[in-house]
N, C-alpha and C positions, 0 to 999 in steps of 0.2 A: 209891421214886421211879420205879419202872417197872411196867408192866402185868404181870399173871401169865399162867400157861399157859392158864387158862380164857379169858381175854380174847383170847389169840392164837388158840386153837381157834375161838372165835366169829368172829374176823376171817377165818380161813382158810375156814370153812364158807360165809361170805357172798361171798368173793372167790376161789373155787377156781380160776378161770382169769383172772388179772389181768395183761393184757398191759402191758409196760413197768414192772412192779413188780420192784424189787430186794429180795432177802432177804439180809441180812448176818448171819452167825452168829459167835458169840464163845464162847470157853471159857477159863476161868481156869486157867492152868497152876499146878501145885503146891498146889492147895487142900487136898488130902488131907494132904500133908506139913505144911502150915501147921496144920491141925487137930490132927494127931498130935503135932507138936513144940511148938506154942505154945498149943494149946487151941482149943476151938470159939468162944470169944469173939473170938479173933483171926481165925479163919476167917470169922465173921459180919461182922467189920469189913472184911475183904478183899472180901467180896461187896458190901457196901454202898458201899465206896469205888470199886470197879470200876463199879458201877451209876451212881454219880454222874458218873464220867468219860464213860460211854456217853451219858448224858442230855446232858451238856455239848456233846458233839460232834454228836449226831444229832437232838436235838429243838431247834427245832420242825419241822425238815424231815421227820423220820420219827417213828415210834412205836417205843419200846423195850419189849421183853418179856423177862421171866425165864421161860424155858421148862423149866428143870430146875435141879438143885442149883447148878451153876456154869456153866450154859449160858444164853446170851442170844441174842436175835435182834432185828434192827431191820428194819422194813418202810419202804421209801422208794419213792416213785413218781416217774417221769419224771426220773431222773438217769442219767448215763452212767458208764462205767467210770472215766473220769478223775476225776469227782467222788468216786467211791467210793475210789479210790486216794489221793486227797488227804485224805479223811476218815481213812484208816488212818494217814497221816503225822501228822495232827493228834493222833489218839489216842495214837500212839507217843510223841509229844513230851510229852503230858500224863502218860503213864505214866512216862517218863524223869524228869520233874520230881517226880512223886510219889515215885519210888524214891530220889531224891537227898535227900528230906526224911524218909524212913521209916527208922527204925532197926530195925524188926522185920520187917515183911513186904515182900518185893520183888514188886511186881505184875508179872504177865506175862499179857497178854490175847492169845490166839491169835484170828485172824480169817479169815473167808472170805466169799465172796459168789457169788451167781448172779442173773441177771435172767431173769424168766419168759420162756420161749420156747415157743410152741405146737408147734413141731416137735420139741422135746426133752422137754417136760413135759406130762403129762396134767393136772396140777393144781399148785398152789403148794407142796404137800408134796414133789413131785418137785424143784421149784426149791430148796426148803430142803435136800433131800438132796444136791443138787449143791453148794450152798453149804457144807454140812457137810464134804463130801469135800475141798474146797479148804481149809477151816479146819483140818482134821486134818493136811494137808500142812504148813501154816503152823505148827501146834503142834509138830510134830516138828522142823522147821527151827529154830524159836525155842528149843526146849529144847537142841538140839545146839549152838547158838550162845551159849547162856546169856543170852539177852535176850528 
């Protein structure tokens, strides 16, 4: 239900300097553990279910991409930081509800974002790099807090 890495690369090549564009990145915590302990079918379900939550929160406002095994990003235009922070709260509420009903996999989606800034970014890949740095801080914090 999300676009693939080739679609993202195509977008990035056409929009390499896209003022006002936010790139929101996501990473699924504990996917390897899920695959190793529950099997790859459970890992695949984790990826599919997480994708569905991302689509629910971010489309049609943005476009969702799976850019790696358990890595996703969303491109949204003309939104502010408050909108993004509210989207994170909505995603975390959906994740919490999912976890209340899941007996097997406990979903944990780390997130981060950056908004293209011509003073900081040469292109949108620089923006995604800043979003990733933010996301990895969130990933560590969520693992530490167990949520």
